N, C-alpha and C positions, 0 to 999 in steps of 0.2 A: 756166279753172279757177282757183279761189282756194284757196290753201293757208294754213293757220294752224299755226304751231308754238309750243307752250307747254311750259314746264317746270313741272309742278305737283306738289304733295305728295300722297302716298297717305295717306288717312285711313280706318282701319278697312277696309282692302282695297278702298277705293273711290276713284275719280278723277272729278272733276267738271270738265267743259270748258264754259265759257260762251262761246257764239258771239255775234258782233255781230248786232244786229237787221237789218243790211243783208246778212247772209250769204245767198247766192242759193239754196242747196240745201235740200231737206227731208230728204234721206238723205245720210249721210257714211260714209266708211271710217275707222276708228280703228285706229291701230297703236301699241302701247305698248312702249316700249323703256326699260330701266333706264338712268338717266343715267350710272352708273359704267361700263357696258358701251359707251356711245355717246360716245366721246371726241372725235368730230368735230363739236363744237358750233360754231354760228355765232359769229363774232367779236363780234357785237353782242348775243348772248344774255347774260342775267344769270348763268347758270350758268357760262358761259365766263369771265366776269370773276372769279368766285370761284375757278376752277381756276388762273388765271394770277397769283394773288397770291403773291409770294415769302414764304418763311419769314422771320419776324422775326429769326431767328438770322443770316441772311445778307443781309437787306435793307440796301442802301446801302453794302455793303462791297466791291463790285466796282470794278475799275479797268481803264481801257483802256490797253493798252500797244502802242505802235507805230501804224502807219498801218492803219486799218481799212477804208479805201476802196480802196487800191491792191491790185494782184494779189499773191498769195503767192509767186509764182515769176516770173522774168523772161519777157517775151514770147517770147524765143528758145526757151524750153523747152516752149512750147505746140505740141503735135503738129498741131493744126488749122491753124497758120500755115505749116507746111512744105509745099512743093510736092512732090507725089509724081511719081516718074518710073516709066514702064512700059517 
């Protein structure tokens, strides 16, 4: 099965989906979802890139403080490393 996902503009309450000439099927199922309600967009989609743009008011003002790769608590505090006794 081949699936195509597109983010398209609604014009006069109509949506046009152009399929590639190599598309194998003559009948398709179309599901329409508003983009605002569908926030789980693919990381590669153009709409996702637009949603991930920071506000110009805060862009470039962040700072990294401390070690961002190390654990937040010592390993001794991790419950998963303690042996359980029965």
